[in-house]
C-alpha positions in Angstrom: 0.0 0.0 0.0 1.5 3.4 -1.0 1.7 6.4 1.3 -0.3 9.6 0.8 2.9 11.3 -0.2 3.8 8.7 -2.8 0.4 8.8 -4.3 0.5 12.6 -4.7 4.1 12.5 -6.1 3.1 9.8 -8.6 0.1 11.9 -9.7 2.2 15.0 -10.2 4.9 13.0 -12.1 2.3 11.5 -14.5 0.7 14.8 -15.1 4.0 16.5 -15.9 5.0 13.6 -18.2 1.6 13.7 -20.0 1.9 17.5 -20.5 5.4 17.2 -22.0 4.4 14.4 -24.3 1.4 16.3 -25.6 3.6 19.4 -26.2 6.1 17.4 -28.2 3.5 15.5 -30.2 1.1 18.4 -30.7 1.8 18.8 -34.5 1.4 15.1 -35.1 -1.8 14.9 -33.0 -3.4 17.8 -35.0 -2.5 16.0 -38.3 -3.7 12.6 -37.1 -6.4 13.0 -34.3 -6.8 9.2 -33.9 -3.3 9.1 -32.3 -4.5 11.1 -29.3 -6.9 8.3 -28.4 -4.1 5.7 -28.7 -1.7 7.9 -26.7 -4.2 8.3 -23.9 -4.9 4.6 -23.8 -1.2 3.7 -23.6 -0.7 6.3 -20.9 -3.5 4.9 -18.8 -1.9 1.4 -19.1 1.4 2.9 -17.9 -0.4 4.4 -14.9 -2.1 1.1 -14.1 1.2 -0.8 -14.2 2.9 1.8 -12.0 0.1 1.5 -9.4 -0.2 -2.3 -9.5 2.6 -3.1 -7.0 1.2 -0.7 -4.3 -2.4 -1.9 -4.9 -1.4 -5.5 -4.5 0.6 -5.0 -1.3 -0.9 -6.3 1.9 -2.3 -3.6 4.1 -1.4 -3.3 7.8 -3.6 -5.4 10.2 -5.4 -2.2 11.4 -5.6 -0.7 8.0 -3.1 2.0 8.9 -5.2 3.6 11.7 -2.5 3.4 14.3 0.0 5.0 11.9 -2.4 7.8 11.2 -3.3 8.7 14.8 0.3 8.3 16.1 0.3 5.0 18.0 3.1 2.5 18.1 6.6 2.5 16.5 5.3 2.9 13.0 3.5 6.2 13.8 3.7 8.6 10.9 5.5 11.9 11.4 3.3 13.7 8.9 0.0 12.9 7.1 2.0 12.3 3.9 3.7 9.3 5.5 0.4 7.5 6.2 -0.4 4.5 4.0 -3.5 5.3 1.9 -5.8 2.9 0.0 -6.5 4.0 -3.6 -10.1 2.8 -3.7 -12.4 -0.2 -3.9 -13.6 -2.5 -6.7 -15.5 -0.6 -9.4 -19.3 -0.9 -9.1 -19.9 -1.4 -12.9 -17.6 -4.5 -12.9 -19.9 -6.5 -10.6 -22.8 -7.2 -13.0 -23.5 -10.8 -13.7 -23.9 -11.4 -17.5 -26.2 -14.4 -17.1 -28.9 -12.4 -15.3 -28.8 -9.6 -18.0 -29.2 -12.3 -20.7 -32.2 -13.6 -18.9 -33.8 -10.2 -18.8 -33.1 -9.8 -22.6 -35.1 -13.0 -23.2 -37.9 -11.9 -20.9 -38.2 -8.6 -22.9 -38.5 -10.7 -26.1 -41.2 -12.8 -24.5 -43.1 -9.7 -23.2 -43.4 -8.2 -26.6 -44.8 -11.4 -28.0 -47.2 -11.5 -25.1 -48.4 -8.1 -26.2 -48.9 -9.4 -29.7 -51.3 -12.0 -28.3 -49.5 -15.3 -29.0 -50.6 -17.1 -25.9 -54.2 -15.6 -26.0 -54.5 -16.8 -29.6 -53.5 -20.4 -28.7 -55.8 -20.4 -25.7 -58.7 -19.2 -28.0 -58.0 -22.0 -30.4 -57.9 -24.5 -27.5 -61.2 -23.2 -26.3 -62.8 -23.5 -29.7 -61.3 -27.0 -30.2 -62.7 -28.2 -26.8 -66.1 -26.8 -27.8 -66.1 -28.4 -31.2 -66.6 -25.0 -32.8 -63.8 -25.4 -35.4 -63.1 -28.2 -37.8 -60.2 -29.9 -36.1 -60.2 -33.5 -35.1 -57.1 -35.7 -35.4 -54.5 -33.6 -37.1 -51.2 -32.4 -35.6 -52.7 -29.1 -34.7 -55.5 -30.7 -32.8 -53.1 -33.0 -30.9 -50.9 -30.0 -30.1 -53.8 -28.1 -28.6 -54.6 -31.1 -26.4 -51.1 -31.4 -25.1 -50.9 -27.6 -24.6 -53.9 -27.9 -22.4 -52.7 -30.9 -20.4 -49.4 -29.2 -19.6 -51.0 -26.0 -18.3 -50.9 -27.2 -14.7 -47.1 -27.7 -14.9 -46.3 -24.2 -16.2 -46.0 -20.7 -14.7 -49.4 -19.1 -14.8 -50.5 -15.9 -16.6 -50.3 -14.0 -13.3 -46.8 -15.2 -12.7 -45.7 -13.9 -16.1 -47.5 -10.5 -15.5 -45.8 -10.2 -12.1 -42.4 -10.9 -13.6 -42.9 -8.2 -16.3 -44.0 -5.8 -13.6 -41.0 -6.5 -11.3 -38.3 -6.5 -14.0 -39.7 -3.8 -16.5 -42.4 -2.0 -14.6 -44.9 -3.0 -17.4 -48.5 -4.1 -16.8 -50.7 -3.1 -13.9 -50.6 -6.5 -12.2 -49.6 -6.0 -8.6 -46.1 -7.3 -8.0 -45.7 -10.6 -6.0 -45.6 -10.1 -2.2 -42.2 -8.6 -1.2 -41.4 -7.5 -4.8 -41.3 -4.0 -6.2 -42.1 -2.6 -9.7 -39.0 -1.5 -11.6 -40.5 1.8 -12.7 -37.1 3.2 -13.8 -36.4 0.6 -16.5 -38.3 2.0 -19.4 -37.0 5.6 -19.1 -33.4 4.3 -18.9 -33.9 1.8 -21.8 -35.3 4.5 -24.0 -32.5 6.9 -23.1 -29.9 4.3 -24.0 -31.6 3.3 -27.3 -32.0 6.9 -28.3 -28.4 7.7 -27.4 -27.1 4.9 -29.6 -29.4 5.8 -32.5 -28.4 9.5 -32.3 -24.7 8.6 -32.1 -24.8 6.8 -35.5 -27.3 9.2 -37.0 -24.9 12.0 -36.3 -22.0 10.0 -37.6 -23.7 9.3 -40.9 -24.4 13.0 -41.3 -20.7 13.7 -40.6 -19.7 11.5 -43.4 -21.2 14.0 -45.8 -20.3 17.3 -44.3 -16.9 17.0 -42.8 -13.4 15.6 -43.7 -12.0 12.6 -42.1 -15.6 11.4 -41.4 -14.2 7.9 -40.6 -12.4 9.3 -37.6 -13.6 7.0 -34.7 -13.3 9.9 -32.2 -16.2 11.8 -33.8 -19.1 12.2 -31.4 -19.2 11.8 -27.7 -19.3 8.2 -26.4 -19.7 9.5 -22.8 -23.5 9.9 -23.1 -24.0 6.5 -24.6 -21.7 4.8 -22.2 -23.2 6.5 -19.1 -26.8 5.7 -20.1 -25.8 2.1 -20.9 -24.2 1.7 -17.5 -27.2 3.2 -15.8 -29.5 0.7 -17.5 -27.2 -2.2 -16.9 -27.0 -1.4 -13.2 -30.8 -1.0 -13.0 -31.3 -4.4 -14.4 -28.7 -5.8 -12.0 -31.1 -5.3 -9.1 -34.2 -6.4 -11.0 -33.0 -9.7 -12.4 -32.8 -11.8 -9.2 -35.2 -14.6 -8.4 -36.9 -16.9 -10.8 -36.5 -14.8 -13.9 -33.9 -17.2 -15.4 -36.0 -20.3 -15.0 -39.2 -18.5 -16.0 -37.8 -17.2 -19.3 -36.6 -20.7 -20.2 -40.0 -22.2 -19.6 -41.9 -19.4 -21.4 -39.6 -19.5 -24.4 -40.4 -23.2 -24.7 -44.1 -22.3 -24.4 -43.7 -19.6 -27.1 -42.0 -22.1 -29.4 -44.8 -24.6 -28.8 -47.4 -22.0 -29.5 -45.9 -21.2 -32.9 -45.5 -24.8 -33.8 -49.2 -25.4 -33.1 -50.3 -22.4 -35.2 -47.9 -23.5 -37.9 -49.4 -27.0 -38.3 -51.1 -27.8 -41.6 -54.6 -28.5 -40.3 -54.7 -25.2 -38.4 -53.3 -23.2 -41.3 -55.8 -24.7 -43.6 -58.6 -23.8 -41.2 -57.8 -20.1 -41.6 -56.4 -20.2 -45.1 -53.1 -19.0 -43.8 -49.5 -19.5 -45.1 -47.7 -19.5 -41.8 -48.2 -19.2 -38.1 -48.1 -15.4 -38.1 -51.0 -15.4 -40.5 -53.0 -17.7 -38.2 -52.2 -15.4 -35.2 -53.3 -12.3 -37.0 -56.5 -14.0 -38.2 -57.4 -15.2 -34.7 -56.8 -11.8 -33.3 -59.0 -10.2 -35.9 -61.8 -12.7 -35.8 -62.1 -13.5 -32.1 -60.6 -10.5 -30.3 -61.9 -7.7 -32.5 -58.5 -6.3 -33.4 -58.5 -5.1 -37.0 -55.1 -3.4 -36.6 -52.5 -6.1 -35.8 -49.1 -4.9 -34.6 -47.3 -8.2 -34.9 -44.6 -7.0 -37.3 -43.7 -3.9 -35.2 -43.8 -5.8 -31.9 -41.7 -8.6 -33.3 -39.0 -6.2 -34.4 -39.1 -4.4 -31.0 -38.7 -7.9 -29.4 -35.7 -8.8 -31.7 -34.0 -5.4 -31.5 -34.6 -5.0 -27.7 -33.3 -8.4 -26.9 -30.1 -7.8 -29.0 -29.6 -4.5 -27.3 -29.9 -5.9 -23.8 -27.7 -8.9 -24.7 -25.1 -6.4 -25.8 -25.2 -4.8 -22.4 -24.5 -8.2 -20.8 -21.1 -8.2 -22.3 -18.1 -6.1 -21.0 -18.2 -3.8 -24.1 -19.8 -1.0 -22.1 -16.8 -0.8 -19.8 -14.4 0.0 -22.6 -13.2 3.6 -22.5 -11.2 3.6 -25.7 -13.2 5.5 -28.4 -12.2 3.5 -31.4 -12.8 0.1 -29.7 -16.1 1.3 -28.0 -17.5 2.5 -31.3 -16.5 -0.7 -33.0 -18.4 -2.7 -30.4 -21.3 -0.3 -30.4 -21.7 -0.8 -34.2 -23.2 -4.2 -33.4 -26.4 -2.6 -32.1 -26.5 0.7 -34.1 -29.1 -0.5 -36.6 -30.9 -2.4 -33.9 -31.5 0.8 -32.0 -32.9 2.5 -35.1 -35.2 -0.5 -35.7 -36.5 -0.3 -32.1 -37.1 3.5 -32.4 -38.8 3.2 -35.8 -41.1 0.4 -34.6 -42.0 2.3 -31.5 -42.9 5.3 -33.6 -45.1 3.1 -35.8 -47.0 1.8 -32.7 -47.6 5.4 -31.6 -45.7 4.9 -28.3 -42.8 7.1 -29.4 -42.3 10.3 -31.4 -39.3 12.2 -32.5 -39.1 15.8 -31.4 -37.9 18.7 -33.5 -34.3 18.0 -32.6 -34.6 14.3 -33.5 -34.9 13.2 -29.9 -37.1 10.4 -29.0 -40.0 11.3 -26.7 -41.5 8.3 -25.1 -42.6 7.8 -21.5 -42.4 5.1 -18.9 -45.4 3.5 -17.4 -47.3 5.9 -15.0 -49.2 4.9 -12.0 -52.6 3.2 -12.8 -55.4 5.6 -13.4 -58.7 5.5 -15.2 -59.4 7.1 -18.6 -56.8 8.0 -21.1 -55.1 11.2 -22.3 -51.9 12.9 -23.3 -49.6 15.1 -21.4 -47.8 18.0 -23.2 -44.4 17.1 -24.6 -41.3 19.0 -23.5 -37.8 18.6 -24.8 -35.8 15.8 -23.1 -38.9 15.0 -20.9 -40.8 11.8 -21.2 -44.4 12.0 -22.4 -47.3 9.6 -21.9 -48.5 8.0 -25.1 -52.1 7.3 -23.9 -53.5 4.4 -22.0 -54.3 1.1 -23.6 -56.5 -1.9 -22.6 -54.5 -5.1 -22.9 -56.6 -8.3 -23.2 -55.3 -11.0 -20.9 -56.0 -14.8 -20.9 -58.8 -14.3 -18.3 -60.2 -10.9 -19.2 -59.0 -7.3 -19.5 -56.7 -5.2 -17.5 -55.5 -1.6 -18.0 -51.9 -0.6 -18.4 -48.7 -1.7 -20.1 -47.3 1.7 -20.9 -44.3 1.2 -23.1 
């Protein structure tokens, strides 16, 4: 462990060295701006190597308190001679990737829940049991039978709604006893998605209007990185519990539902070409929904899951501009897809400055309405009534 005096001396030495190097390399840095980023990265590595021996040294048994207050033979003559820790483990490094990946899958499931996949299969099952549709011994009929028999073994509709409420703050289902609704998720998610979309939107514009448009240092990564860390840390505390197991089971259920709707006897029943056509026809015919949002919701599900999976990796911790932008490129188009689909659904709108205005779920209330939009402030996009397996419930602001 280094002393207070050694830490201060080292900081002054590095600052002086950095200043002299920048002064010597100034002409080259002006001509080739990308060198500045590489220079700073190398310099940070040098600082880390210089601090490593002191950081790895074993501290005194009392942490240096006796030395500080002047007790014993090792008492410090001045504050500068006192051994001083440099800090603790970084908070952002403690996120478990597996839990964020589970949340990504749960978001994917939620969007398909909003489309009505499970309600459509349950309606087919109800009609099949009542003999109201022309199904008998085909693979679709047998699939509906097995879907019904397995219901007692699966998480219930209420379990799923409570999970969405606890992790995302979506739906108006009361959280399970002892759980809390994650009301902050949606605002943080939108902020991050919008930051990524704006970053690459501005970069594309720069390719037209400025020289050296391929300079990786164009644009600020600080806003994107900070919003990503905020979202990542929010999900860290909302992803405990049974989310991992629930998403595996419900993904299996989602796959089974599409396999049932994609069977030949059920497709022939509705004159459909694929499972999506069956789903849309069931929603129109039996749930009175002439406007089906399956395409937009599916793209939000795909893009949202990819974005959250990206956050599960250590990319967001990278502070080097060129490398961070290279990693961020993986979700650049996904962010634009999510924003565009949200606009198509009427739950988001770009402002005059190109900023995405979309609001988190408010507290339950009756009626519907809109609040005035202000720049950089979330707005409510109107209430919706979301049909559930057992009836109707208000909510799901997203």
